[in-house]
N, CA, C and O atoms as a Tinker XYZ file with bonds, in Angstrom:
   496  protein
     1  N      4.525000  -11.027000   22.739000    73     2
     2  CA     3.241000  -10.591000   22.198000    64     1     3
     3  C      3.321000   -9.110000   21.724000    63     2     4     5
     4  O      2.537000   -8.679000   20.879000    81     3
     5  N      4.228000   -8.395000   22.255000    73     3     6
     6  CA     4.424000   -6.971000   21.988000    64     5     7
     7  C      4.786000   -6.786000   20.451000    63     6     8     9
     8  O      4.390000   -5.786000   19.853000    81     7
     9  N      5.496000   -7.704000   19.860000    73     7    10
    10  CA     5.914000   -7.648000   18.531000    64     9    11
    11  C      4.682000   -7.809000   17.560000    63    10    12    13
    12  O      4.550000   -7.135000   16.538000    81    11
    13  N      3.801000   -8.765000   17.983000    73    11    14
    14  CA     2.621000   -8.901000   17.130000    64    13    15
    15  C      1.729000   -7.687000   17.152000    63    14    16    17
    16  O      1.135000   -7.400000   16.113000    81    15
    17  N      1.573000   -6.933000   18.245000    73    15    18
    18  CA     0.730000   -5.830000   18.332000    64    17    19
    19  C      1.383000   -4.703000   17.493000    63    18    20    21
    20  O      0.685000   -3.991000   16.772000    81    19
    21  N      2.709000   -4.543000   17.587000    73    19    22
    22  CA     3.339000   -3.503000   16.827000    64    21    23
    23  C      3.191000   -3.755000   15.293000    63    22    24    25
    24  O      2.990000   -2.821000   14.516000    81    23
    25  N      3.293000   -4.998000   14.907000    73    23    26
    26  CA     3.085000   -5.369000   13.512000    64    25    27
    27  C      1.687000   -5.058000   13.029000    63    26    28    29
    28  O      1.492000   -4.464000   11.968000    81    27
    29  N      0.705000   -5.476000   13.835000    73    27    30
    30  CA    -0.690000   -5.265000   13.601000    64    29    31
    31  C     -0.973000   -3.751000   13.465000    63    30    32    33
    32  O     -1.575000   -3.331000   12.477000    81    31
    33  N     -0.566000   -2.970000   14.398000    73    31    34
    34  CA    -0.825000   -1.581000   14.360000    64    33    35
    35  C     -0.105000   -0.846000   13.214000    63    34    36    37
    36  O     -0.622000    0.130000   12.671000    81    35
    37  N      1.082000   -1.325000   12.862000    73    35    38
    38  CA     1.789000   -0.654000   11.740000    64    37    39
    39  C      1.094000   -0.972000   10.464000    63    38    40    41
    40  O      0.926000   -0.041000    9.676000    81    39
    41  N      0.688000   -2.103000   10.170000    73    39    42
    42  CA    -0.019000   -2.468000    8.916000    64    41    43
    43  C     -1.428000   -1.780000    8.865000    63    42    44    45
    44  O     -1.813000   -1.201000    7.849000    81    43
    45  N     -2.166000   -1.867000    9.986000    73    43    46
    46  CA    -3.469000   -1.173000   10.023000    64    45    47
    47  C     -3.319000    0.295000    9.918000    63    46    48    49
    48  O     -4.173000    0.907000    9.277000    81    47
    49  N     -2.296000    0.963000   10.491000    73    47    50
    50  CA    -2.138000    2.371000   10.358000    64    49    51
    51  C     -1.749000    2.805000    8.977000    63    50    52    53
    52  O     -2.196000    3.847000    8.497000    81    51
    53  N     -0.888000    1.988000    8.304000    73    51    54
    54  CA    -0.567000    2.255000    6.964000    64    53    55
    55  C     -1.738000    2.064000    6.041000    63    54    56    57
    56  O     -1.884000    2.832000    5.090000    81    55
    57  N     -2.584000    1.074000    6.272000    73    55    58
    58  CA    -3.825000    0.889000    5.547000    64    57    59
    59  C     -4.765000    2.081000    5.683000    63    58    60    61
    60  O     -5.334000    2.538000    4.692000    81    59
    61  N     -4.930000    2.583000    6.890000    73    59    62
    62  CA    -5.752000    3.745000    7.134000    64    61    63
    63  C     -5.221000    5.003000    6.449000    63    62    64    65
    64  O     -5.971000    5.744000    5.814000    81    63
    65  N     -3.918000    5.229000    6.590000    73    63    66
    66  CA    -3.288000    6.406000    5.940000    64    65    67
    67  C     -3.488000    6.320000    4.431000    63    66    68    69
    68  O     -3.862000    7.307000    3.798000    81    67
    69  N     -3.239000    5.144000    3.851000    73    67    70
    70  CA    -3.394000    4.974000    2.475000    64    69    71
    71  C     -4.870000    5.221000    1.953000    63    70    72    73
    72  O     -5.089000    5.754000    0.864000    81    71
    73  N     -5.818000    4.813000    2.774000    73    71    74
    74  CA    -7.250000    5.064000    2.386000    64    73    75
    75  C     -7.540000    6.552000    2.468000    63    74    76    77
    76  O     -8.339000    7.048000    1.674000    81    75
    77  N     -6.934000    7.286000    3.384000    73    75    78
    78  CA    -7.203000    8.653000    3.479000    64    77    79
    79  C     -6.509000    9.356000    2.236000    63    78    80    81
    80  O     -7.095000   10.258000    1.638000    81    79
    81  N     -5.298000    8.938000    1.877000    73    79    82
    82  CA    -4.678000    9.517000    0.754000    64    81    83
    83  C     -5.395000    9.223000   -0.539000    63    82    84    85
    84  O     -5.436000   10.050000   -1.450000    81    83
    85  N     -5.978000    7.997000   -0.612000    73    83    86
    86  CA    -6.819000    7.733000   -1.792000    64    85    87
    87  C     -8.085000    8.518000   -1.910000    63    86    88    89
    88  O     -8.561000    8.785000   -3.013000    81    87
    89  N     -8.663000    8.910000   -0.728000    73    87    90
    90  CA    -9.814000    9.817000   -0.715000    64    89    91
    91  C     -9.432000   11.113000   -1.259000    63    90    92    93
    92  O    -10.166000   11.690000   -2.061000    81    91
    93  N     -8.261000   11.630000   -0.844000    73    91    94
    94  CA    -7.849000   12.976000   -1.336000    64    93    95
    95  C     -7.492000   12.929000   -2.795000    63    94    96    97
    96  O     -7.698000   13.939000   -3.468000    81    95
    97  N     -6.981000   11.861000   -3.347000    73    95    98
    98  CA    -6.798000   11.706000   -4.783000    64    97    99
    99  C     -8.052000   11.815000   -5.531000    63    98   100   101
   100  O     -8.122000   12.445000   -6.586000    81    99
   101  N     -9.121000   11.160000   -4.951000    73    99   102
   102  CA   -10.555000   11.161000   -5.625000    64   101   103
   103  C    -11.056000   12.584000   -5.596000    63   102   104   105
   104  O    -11.589000   13.054000   -6.601000    81   103
   105  N    -10.914000   13.275000   -4.517000    73   103   106
   106  CA   -11.423000   14.585000   -4.427000    64   105   107
   107  C    -10.744000   15.520000   -5.438000    63   106   108   109
   108  O    -11.380000   16.337000   -6.104000    81   107
   109  N     -9.351000   15.343000   -5.516000    73   107   110
   110  CA    -8.593000   16.190000   -6.455000    64   109   111
   111  C     -8.963000   15.916000   -7.896000    63   110   112   113
   112  O     -9.060000   16.849000   -8.693000    81   111
   113  N     -9.176000   14.645000   -8.252000    73   111   114
   114  CA    -9.618000   14.275000   -9.638000    64   113   115
   115  C    -10.940000   14.873000   -9.934000    63   114   116   117
   116  O    -11.176000   15.354000  -11.043000    81   115
   117  N    -11.857000   14.857000   -8.923000    73   115   118
   118  CA   -13.143000   15.433000   -9.249000    64   117   119
   119  C    -13.095000   16.992000   -9.441000    63   118   120   121
   120  O    -13.817000   17.568000  -10.254000    81   119
   121  N    -12.283000   17.562000   -8.714000    73   119   122
   122  CA   -12.121000   19.031000   -8.876000    64   121   123
   123  C    -11.417000   19.404000  -10.205000    63   122   124   125
   124  O    -11.699000   20.452000  -10.787000    81   123
   125  N    -10.536000   18.567000  -10.653000    73   123   126
   126  CA    -9.881000   18.803000  -11.893000    64   125   127
   127  C    -10.880000   18.844000  -13.060000    63   126   128   129
   128  O    -10.760000   19.671000  -13.964000    81   127
   129  N    -11.831000   17.970000  -13.025000    73   127   130
   130  CA   -12.972000   17.917000  -14.068000    64   129   131
   131  C    -13.707000   19.191000  -14.094000    63   130   132   133
   132  O    -14.272000   19.519000  -15.137000    81   131
   133  N    -13.760000   19.959000  -13.030000    73   131   134
   134  CA   -14.509000   21.182000  -12.976000    64   133   135
   135  C    -13.686000   22.419000  -13.482000    63   134   136   137
   136  O    -14.253000   23.465000  -13.800000    81   135
   137  N    -12.340000   22.259000  -13.542000    73   135   138
   138  CA   -11.404000   23.378000  -13.875000    64   137   139
   139  C    -11.399000   23.626000  -15.347000    63   138   140   141
   140  O    -11.031000   22.712000  -16.085000    81   139
   141  N    -11.789000   24.832000  -15.873000    73   139   142
   142  CA   -11.810000   25.115000  -17.153000    64   141   143
   143  C    -10.424000   25.165000  -17.862000    63   142   144   145
   144  O    -10.308000   24.888000  -19.056000    81   143
   145  N     -9.408000   25.522000  -17.094000    73   143   146
   146  CA    -8.060000   25.563000  -17.660000    64   145   147
   147  C     -7.531000   24.180000  -17.887000    63   146   148   149
   148  O     -6.750000   23.961000  -18.813000    81   147
   149  N     -7.928000   23.253000  -17.077000    73   147   150
   150  CA    -7.507000   21.813000  -17.190000    64   149   151
   151  C     -8.163000   21.240000  -18.481000    63   150   152   153
   152  O     -7.507000   20.581000  -19.288000    81   151
   153  N     -9.366000   21.492000  -18.628000    73   151   154
   154  CA   -10.128000   20.987000  -19.747000    64   153   155
   155  C     -9.641000   21.666000  -21.070000    63   154   156   157
   156  O     -9.553000   21.020000  -22.115000    81   155
   157  N     -9.327000   23.007000  -20.982000    73   155   158
   158  CA    -8.853000   23.702000  -22.178000    64   157   159
   159  C     -7.512000   23.148000  -22.636000    63   158   160   161
   160  O     -7.261000   23.046000  -23.837000    81   159
   161  N     -6.674000   22.799000  -21.719000    73   159   162
   162  CA    -5.338000   22.187000  -22.084000    64   161   163
   163  C     -5.474000   20.951000  -22.982000    63   162   164   165
   164  O     -4.747000   20.787000  -23.962000    81   163
   165  N     -6.391000   20.123000  -22.631000    73   163   166
   166  CA    -6.535000   18.840000  -23.423000    64   165   167
   167  C     -7.228000   19.194000  -24.677000    63   166   168   169
   168  O     -6.948000   18.516000  -25.666000    81   167
   169  N     -8.092000   20.153000  -24.792000    73   167   170
   170  CA    -8.810000   20.538000  -26.020000    64   169   171
   171  C     -7.755000   21.217000  -26.950000    63   170   172   173
   172  O     -7.811000   20.981000  -28.157000    81   171
   173  N     -6.850000   22.001000  -26.476000    73   171   174
   174  CA    -5.856000   22.720000  -27.322000    64   173   175
   175  C     -4.948000   21.674000  -28.035000    63   174   176   177
   176  O     -4.579000   21.841000  -29.197000    81   175
   177  N     -4.616000   20.621000  -27.312000    73   175   178
   178  CA    -3.642000   19.675000  -27.872000    64   177   179
   179  C     -4.338000   18.562000  -28.521000    63   178   180   181
   180  O     -3.661000   17.616000  -28.926000    81   179
   181  N     -5.645000   18.561000  -28.672000    73   179   182
   182  CA    -6.403000   17.489000  -29.335000    64   181   183
   183  C     -6.312000   16.142000  -28.606000    63   182   184   185
   184  O     -6.320000   15.082000  -29.231000    81   183
   185  N     -6.229000   16.206000  -27.311000    73   183   186
   186  CA    -6.203000   14.995000  -26.477000    64   185   187
   187  C     -7.568000   14.738000  -25.837000    63   186   188   189
   188  O     -8.292000   15.672000  -25.494000    81   187
   189  N     -7.895000   13.497000  -25.688000    73   187   190
   190  CA    -9.150000   13.230000  -24.936000    64   189   191
   191  C     -8.930000   13.527000  -23.386000    63   190   192   193
   192  O     -7.889000   13.257000  -22.788000    81   191
   193  N    -10.019000   14.102000  -22.838000    73   191   194
   194  CA    -9.977000   14.368000  -21.393000    64   193   195
   195  C     -9.991000   13.093000  -20.630000    63   194   196   197
   196  O    -10.875000   12.270000  -20.869000    81   195
   197  N     -9.035000   12.851000  -19.683000    73   195   198
   198  CA    -9.065000   11.623000  -18.887000    64   197   199
   199  C    -10.250000   11.589000  -17.981000    63   198   200   201
   200  O    -10.596000   12.608000  -17.384000    81   199
   201  N    -10.878000   10.468000  -17.856000    73   199   202
   202  CA   -11.989000   10.242000  -16.960000    64   201   203
   203  C    -11.454000    9.977000  -15.589000    63   202   204   205
   204  O    -10.475000    9.246000  -15.442000    81   203
   205  N    -12.073000   10.557000  -14.559000    73   203   206
   206  CA   -11.638000   10.249000  -13.142000    64   205   207
   207  C    -11.933000    8.839000  -12.823000    63   206   208   209
   208  O    -12.935000    8.308000  -13.302000    81   207
   209  N    -11.151000    8.216000  -12.070000    73   207   210
   210  CA   -11.406000    6.826000  -11.580000    64   209   211
   211  C    -12.419000    6.844000  -10.482000    63   210   212   213
   212  O    -12.689000    7.870000   -9.858000    81   211
   213  N    -12.969000    5.693000  -10.265000    73   211   214
   214  CA   -13.939000    5.503000   -9.179000    64   213   215
   215  C    -13.346000    5.857000   -7.791000    63   214   216   217
   216  O    -12.234000    5.428000   -7.484000    81   215
   217  N    -14.028000    6.585000   -6.996000    73   215   218
   218  CA   -13.463000    6.894000   -5.701000    64   217   219
   219  C    -13.147000    5.688000   -4.865000    63   218   220   221
   220  O    -12.124000    5.680000   -4.180000    81   219
   221  N    -13.971000    4.670000   -4.885000    73   219   222
   222  CA   -13.729000    3.472000   -4.155000    64   221   223
   223  C    -12.462000    2.725000   -4.580000    63   222   224   225
   224  O    -11.722000    2.190000   -3.755000    81   223
   225  N    -12.240000    2.710000   -5.898000    73   223   226
   226  CA   -10.996000    2.110000   -6.420000    64   225   227
   227  C     -9.728000    2.892000   -5.908000    63   226   228   229
   228  O     -8.723000    2.293000   -5.527000    81   227
   229  N     -9.829000    4.227000   -5.921000    73   227   230
   230  CA    -8.671000    4.973000   -5.434000    64   229   231
   231  C     -8.441000    4.716000   -3.959000    63   230   232   233
   232  O     -7.300000    4.532000   -3.534000    81   231
   233  N     -9.467000    4.701000   -3.201000    73   231   234
   234  CA    -9.311000    4.463000   -1.766000    64   233   235
   235  C     -8.805000    3.113000   -1.461000    63   234   236   237
   236  O     -7.855000    3.010000   -0.685000    81   235
   237  N     -9.334000    2.078000   -1.983000    73   235   238
   238  CA    -8.857000    0.791000   -1.705000    64   237   239
   239  C     -7.454000    0.495000   -2.317000    63   238   240   241
   240  O     -6.626000   -0.157000   -1.680000    81   239
   241  N     -7.217000    0.954000   -3.480000    73   239   242
   242  CA    -5.899000    0.794000   -4.060000    64   241   243
   243  C     -4.733000    1.423000   -3.330000    63   242   244   245
   244  O     -3.679000    0.815000   -3.141000    81   243
   245  N     -4.975000    2.755000   -2.894000    73   243   246
   246  CA    -3.904000    3.467000   -2.154000    64   245   247
   247  C     -3.812000    2.769000   -0.764000    63   246   248   249
   248  O     -2.710000    2.646000   -0.230000    81   247
   249  N     -4.886000    2.334000   -0.198000    73   247   250
   250  CA    -4.764000    1.682000    1.155000    64   249   251
   251  C     -3.941000    0.331000    1.051000    63   250   252   253
   252  O     -3.034000    0.067000    1.840000    81   251
   253  N     -4.295000   -0.432000    0.105000    73   251   254
   254  CA    -3.593000   -1.669000   -0.012000    64   253   255
   255  C     -2.072000   -1.472000   -0.425000    63   254   256   257
   256  O     -1.186000   -2.193000    0.034000    81   255
   257  N     -1.846000   -0.485000   -1.290000    73   255   258
   258  CA    -0.390000   -0.224000   -1.679000    64   257   259
   259  C      0.407000    0.201000   -0.467000    63   258   260   261
   260  O      1.515000   -0.286000   -0.242000    81   259
   261  N     -0.157000    1.113000    0.319000    73   259   262
   262  CA     0.559000    1.586000    1.466000    64   261   263
   263  C      0.682000    0.522000    2.574000    63   262   264   265
   264  O      1.658000    0.504000    3.324000    81   263
   265  N     -0.287000   -0.329000    2.657000    73   263   266
   266  CA    -0.184000   -1.374000    3.695000    64   265   267
   267  C      0.646000   -2.541000    3.195000    63   266   268   269
   268  O      1.100000   -3.358000    3.995000    81   267
   269  N      0.847000   -2.635000    1.929000    73   267   270
   270  CA     1.712000   -3.741000    1.354000    64   269   271
   271  C      3.214000   -3.516000    1.598000    63   270   272   273
   272  O      3.976000   -4.480000    1.665000    81   271
   273  N      3.617000   -2.325000    1.724000    73   271   274
   274  CA     5.040000   -2.096000    1.959000    64   273   275
   275  C      5.518000   -2.639000    3.309000    63   274   276   277
   276  O      6.495000   -3.388000    3.324000    81   275
   277  N      4.866000   -2.295000    4.485000    73   275   278
   278  CA     5.392000   -2.969000    5.729000    64   277   279
   279  C      5.071000   -4.475000    5.770000    63   278   280   281
   280  O      5.850000   -5.229000    6.354000    81   279
   281  N      3.964000   -4.944000    5.180000    73   279   282
   282  CA     3.726000   -6.323000    5.110000    64   281   283
   283  C      4.770000   -7.063000    4.317000    63   282   284   285
   284  O      5.248000   -8.110000    4.755000    81   283
   285  N      5.138000   -6.548000    3.157000    73   283   286
   286  CA     6.218000   -7.116000    2.376000    64   285   287
   287  C      7.518000   -7.066000    3.030000    63   286   288   289
   288  O      8.296000   -8.014000    2.920000    81   287
   289  N      7.826000   -5.955000    3.749000    73   287   290
   290  CA     9.095000   -5.874000    4.510000    64   289   291
   291  C      9.147000   -6.948000    5.647000    63   290   292   293
   292  O     10.202000   -7.541000    5.871000    81   291
   293  N      8.089000   -7.183000    6.315000    73   291   294
   294  CA     7.981000   -8.198000    7.355000    64   293   295
   295  C      8.221000   -9.607000    6.704000    63   294   296   297
   296  O      8.951000  -10.430000    7.257000    81   295
   297  N      7.628000   -9.846000    5.591000    73   295   298
   298  CA     7.798000  -11.051000    4.849000    64   297   299
   299  C      9.220000  -11.276000    4.406000    63   298   300   301
   300  O      9.751000  -12.381000    4.517000    81   299
   301  N      9.846000  -10.202000    3.892000    73   299   302
   302  CA    11.180000  -10.256000    3.512000    64   301   303
   303  C     12.158000  -10.467000    4.656000    63   302   304   305
   304  O     13.159000  -11.171000    4.525000    81   303
   305  N     11.849000   -9.855000    5.752000    73   303   306
   306  CA    12.659000   -9.967000    6.959000    64   305   307
   307  C     12.633000  -11.416000    7.433000    63   306   308   309
   308  O     13.673000  -11.974000    7.783000    81   307
   309  N     11.433000  -12.037000    7.445000    73   307   310
   310  CA    11.304000  -13.459000    7.837000    64   309   311
   311  C     12.100000  -14.349000    6.939000    63   310   312   313
   312  O     12.760000  -15.270000    7.421000    81   311
   313  N     12.069000  -14.119000    5.677000    73   311   314
   314  CA    12.790000  -14.920000    4.779000    64   313   315
   315  C     14.298000  -14.810000    4.894000    63   314   316   317
   316  O     15.044000  -15.787000    4.827000    81   315
   317  N     14.736000  -13.448000    5.088000    73   315   318
   318  CA    16.190000  -13.236000    5.235000    64   317   319
   319  C     16.690000  -13.812000    6.562000    63   318   320   321
   320  O     17.828000  -14.278000    6.636000    81   319
   321  N     15.863000  -13.790000    7.608000    73   319   322
   322  CA    16.309000  -14.412000    8.824000    64   321   323
   323  C     16.476000  -15.888000    8.642000    63   322   324   325
   324  O     17.464000  -16.475000    9.084000    81   323
   325  N     15.501000  -16.495000    7.985000    73   323   326
   326  CA    15.479000  -17.926000    7.790000    64   325   327
   327  C     16.700000  -18.387000    6.930000    63   326   328   329
   328  O     17.323000  -19.409000    7.216000    81   327
   329  N     16.989000  -17.659000    5.955000    73   327   330
   330  CA    18.136000  -18.038000    5.106000    64   329   331
   331  C     19.520000  -17.512000    5.718000    63   330   332   333
   332  O     20.591000  -17.762000    5.164000    81   331
   333  N     19.431000  -16.831000    6.796000    73   331   334
   334  CA    20.638000  -16.336000    7.521000    64   333   335
   335  C     21.478000  -15.447000    6.631000    63   334   336   337
   336  O     22.682000  -15.663000    6.495000    81   335
   337  N     20.845000  -14.428000    6.010000    73   335   338
   338  CA    21.626000  -13.527000    5.141000    64   337   339
   339  C     22.189000  -12.498000    6.044000    63   338   340   341
   340  O     21.536000  -12.050000    6.986000    81   339
   341  N     23.460000  -12.100000    5.749000    73   339   342
   342  CA    24.157000  -11.103000    6.412000    64   341   343
   343  C     23.804000   -9.762000    5.932000    63   342   344   345
   344  O     23.049000   -9.658000    4.966000    81   343
   345  N     24.320000   -8.639000    6.567000    73   343   346
   346  CA    23.819000   -7.335000    6.294000    64   345   347
   347  C     24.077000   -6.842000    4.835000    63   346   348   349
   348  O     23.214000   -6.210000    4.227000    81   347
   349  N     25.262000   -7.143000    4.305000    73   347   350
   350  CA    25.477000   -6.711000    2.904000    64   349   351
   351  C     24.642000   -7.397000    1.874000    63   350   352   353
   352  O     24.131000   -6.790000    0.933000    81   351
   353  N     24.516000   -8.694000    2.082000    73   351   354
   354  CA    23.689000   -9.472000    1.076000    64   353   355
   355  C     22.214000   -9.119000    1.341000    63   354   356   357
   356  O     21.454000   -9.002000    0.380000    81   355
   357  N     21.780000   -8.946000    2.585000    73   355   358
   358  CA    20.384000   -8.643000    2.931000    64   357   359
   359  C     19.999000   -7.330000    2.288000    63   358   360   361
   360  O     18.920000   -7.220000    1.705000    81   359
   361  N     20.870000   -6.322000    2.384000    73   359   362
   362  CA    20.528000   -5.003000    1.783000    64   361   363
   363  C     20.433000   -5.029000    0.321000    63   362   364   365
   364  O     19.471000   -4.509000   -0.244000    81   363
   365  N     21.456000   -5.655000   -0.376000    73   363   366
   366  CA    21.459000   -5.797000   -1.753000    64   365   367
   367  C     20.300000   -6.562000   -2.323000    63   366   368   369
   368  O     19.701000   -6.129000   -3.308000    81   367
   369  N     19.982000   -7.627000   -1.767000    73   367   370
   370  CA    18.871000   -8.450000   -2.099000    64   369   371
   371  C     17.574000   -7.740000   -1.890000    63   370   372   373
   372  O     16.669000   -7.824000   -2.720000    81   371
   373  N     17.470000   -7.021000   -0.758000    73   371   374
   374  CA    16.293000   -6.255000   -0.397000    64   373   375
   375  C     15.975000   -5.122000   -1.407000    63   374   376   377
   376  O     14.816000   -4.901000   -1.760000    81   375
   377  N     17.018000   -4.420000   -1.856000    73   375   378
   378  CA    16.821000   -3.376000   -2.742000    64   377   379
   379  C     16.416000   -3.940000   -4.166000    63   378   380   381
   380  O     15.558000   -3.365000   -4.837000    81   379
   381  N     17.018000   -5.010000   -4.578000    73   379   382
   382  CA    16.749000   -5.572000   -5.857000    64   381   383
   383  C     15.261000   -6.201000   -5.863000    63   382   384   385
   384  O     14.555000   -6.047000   -6.860000    81   383
   385  N     14.839000   -6.842000   -4.847000    73   383   386
   386  CA    13.552000   -7.487000   -4.897000    64   385   387
   387  C     12.414000   -6.680000   -4.209000    63   386   388   389
   388  O     11.349000   -7.208000   -3.889000    81   387
   389  N     12.702000   -5.382000   -4.004000    73   387   390
   390  CA    11.655000   -4.509000   -3.327000    64   389   391
   391  C     10.321000   -4.560000   -4.110000    63   390   392   393
   392  O      9.286000   -4.711000   -3.461000    81   391
   393  N     10.268000   -4.446000   -5.437000    73   391   394
   394  CA     8.924000   -4.596000   -6.066000    64   393   395
   395  C      8.261000   -5.914000   -5.909000    63   394   396   397
   396  O      7.033000   -5.997000   -5.928000    81   395
   397  N      9.055000   -6.981000   -5.750000    73   395   398
   398  CA     8.381000   -8.267000   -5.615000    64   397   399
   399  C      7.807000   -8.441000   -4.279000    63   398   400   401
   400  O      6.641000   -8.827000   -4.199000    81   399
   401  N      8.496000   -8.198000   -3.204000    73   399   402
   402  CA     7.899000   -8.396000   -1.949000    64   401   403
   403  C      6.922000   -7.281000   -1.488000    63   402   404   405
   404  O      6.198000   -7.430000   -0.503000    81   403
   405  N      6.939000   -6.145000   -2.256000    73   403   406
   406  CA     5.862000   -5.156000   -2.034000    64   405   407
   407  C      4.574000   -5.737000   -2.643000    63   406   408   409
   408  O      3.509000   -5.675000   -2.029000    81   407
   409  N      4.677000   -6.262000   -3.771000    73   407   410
   410  CA     3.484000   -6.857000   -4.448000    64   409   411
   411  C      2.956000   -8.023000   -3.576000    63   410   412   413
   412  O      1.741000   -8.153000   -3.422000    81   411
   413  N      3.808000   -8.846000   -3.022000    73   411   414
   414  CA     3.344000   -9.922000   -2.162000    64   413   415
   415  C      2.704000   -9.333000   -0.892000    63   414   416   417
   416  O      1.733000   -9.889000   -0.378000    81   415
   417  N      3.220000   -8.256000   -0.406000    73   415   418
   418  CA     2.661000   -7.550000    0.755000    64   417   419
   419  C      1.304000   -7.003000    0.391000    63   418   420   421
   420  O      0.385000   -7.075000    1.207000    81   419
   421  N      1.146000   -6.487000   -0.738000    73   419   422
   422  CA    -0.211000   -5.981000   -1.142000    64   421   423
   423  C     -1.249000   -7.127000   -1.208000    63   422   424   425
   424  O     -2.393000   -6.988000   -0.773000    81   423
   425  N     -0.787000   -8.272000   -1.777000    73   423   426
   426  CA    -1.695000   -9.395000   -1.869000    64   425   427
   427  C     -2.009000   -9.977000   -0.514000    63   426   428   429
   428  O     -3.074000  -10.553000   -0.291000    81   427
   429  N     -1.026000   -9.811000    0.419000    73   427   430
   430  CA    -1.194000  -10.474000    1.721000    64   429   431
   431  C     -1.535000   -9.496000    2.900000    63   430   432   433
   432  O     -1.514000   -9.896000    4.064000    81   431
   433  N     -1.825000   -8.305000    2.595000    73   431   434
   434  CA    -2.026000   -7.353000    3.701000    64   433   435
   435  C     -3.256000   -7.664000    4.472000    63   434   436   437
   436  O     -3.215000   -7.710000    5.701000    81   435
   437  N     -4.384000   -7.888000    3.784000    73   435   438
   438  CA    -5.672000   -8.176000    4.481000    64   437   439
   439  C     -5.584000   -9.579000    5.176000    63   438   440   441
   440  O     -5.943000   -9.712000    6.346000    81   439
   441  N     -5.098000  -10.631000    4.428000    73   439   442
   442  CA    -5.003000  -11.855000    5.203000    64   441   443
   443  C     -4.035000  -11.782000    6.341000    63   442   444   445
   444  O     -4.237000  -12.513000    7.311000    81   443
   445  N     -3.042000  -11.008000    6.325000    73   443   446
   446  CA    -2.008000  -10.812000    7.463000    64   445   447
   447  C     -2.835000  -10.169000    8.590000    63   446   448   449
   448  O     -2.739000  -10.615000    9.733000    81   447
   449  N     -3.645000   -9.134000    8.303000    73   447   450
   450  CA    -4.427000   -8.425000    9.412000    64   449   451
   451  C     -5.372000   -9.375000   10.024000    63   450   452   453
   452  O     -5.482000   -9.407000   11.250000    81   451
   453  N     -6.075000  -10.167000    9.250000    73   451   454
   454  CA    -7.028000  -11.129000    9.796000    64   453   455
   455  C     -6.311000  -12.140000   10.631000    63   454   456   457
   456  O     -6.704000  -12.436000   11.759000    81   455
   457  N     -5.200000  -12.694000   10.039000    73   455   458
   458  CA    -4.430000  -13.721000   10.794000    64   457   459
   459  C     -3.901000  -13.148000   12.250000    63   458   460   461
   460  O     -3.990000  -13.814000   13.282000    81   459
   461  N     -3.400000  -11.969000   12.196000    73   459   462
   462  CA    -2.846000  -11.404000   13.412000    64   461   463
   463  C     -4.028000  -11.159000   14.478000    63   462   464   465
   464  O     -3.855000  -11.424000   15.668000    81   463
   465  N     -5.163000  -10.670000   14.016000    73   463   466
   466  CA    -6.272000  -10.455000   14.887000    64   465   467
   467  C     -6.756000  -11.703000   15.468000    63   466   468   469
   468  O     -6.970000  -11.777000   16.677000    81   467
   469  N     -6.949000  -12.734000   14.642000    73   467   470
   470  CA    -7.511000  -14.066000   15.167000    64   469   471
   471  C     -6.427000  -14.640000   16.076000    63   470   472   473
   472  O     -6.781000  -15.226000   17.099000    81   471
   473  N     -5.194000  -14.519000   15.791000    73   471   474
   474  CA    -4.087000  -15.075000   16.643000    64   473   475
   475  C     -4.107000  -14.376000   18.020000    63   474   476   477
   476  O     -4.060000  -15.026000   19.064000    81   475
   477  N     -4.183000  -12.977000   17.985000    73   475   478
   478  CA    -4.166000  -12.321000   19.233000    64   477   479
   479  C     -5.466000  -12.480000   20.077000    63   478   480   481
   480  O     -5.409000  -12.358000   21.300000    81   479
   481  N     -6.584000  -12.738000   19.465000    73   479   482
   482  CA    -7.803000  -12.965000   20.174000    64   481   483
   483  C     -7.809000  -14.379000   20.802000    63   482   484   485
   484  O     -8.247000  -14.557000   21.939000    81   483
   485  N     -7.335000  -15.341000   20.072000    73   483   486
   486  CA    -7.260000  -16.743000   20.602000    64   485   487
   487  C     -6.207000  -16.834000   21.725000    63   486   488   489
   488  O     -6.294000  -17.771000   22.518000    81   487
   489  N     -5.311000  -16.014000   21.837000    73   487   490
   490  CA    -4.267000  -16.129000   22.842000    64   489   491
   491  C     -4.861000  -15.669000   24.207000    63   490   492   493
   492  O     -4.381000  -16.104000   25.254000    81   491
   493  N     -5.824000  -14.856000   24.203000    73   491   494
   494  CA    -6.407000  -14.353000   25.548000    64   493   495
   495  C     -7.205000  -15.324000   26.173000    63   494   496
   496  O     -7.742000  -15.080000   27.253000    81   495
């Protein structure tokens, strides 16, 4: 049961850190819109000034992206163990498929957290 707790805390911690980073990105984008030098750069080059994204989108997106990495790695480790891949093949295949299992981890981060919490609650 120790392994389940460590996986749960790792993914939840990454989700929390990602949300905090997303908040800082939102604050930085809001401050850039108030900076005259930033706005003057775009006007000098005849470019449209980029609109800041919604703060909630930044927070959720960064949180899911950062939580998706360990979730994807756990998913990949499970598949590599099941297929009995050895160290050399495991590393090569892991490097090549990193974007794929990270995307799968992003999609499965919240369901993974819910599944782990329900599983740990029902065990007690």
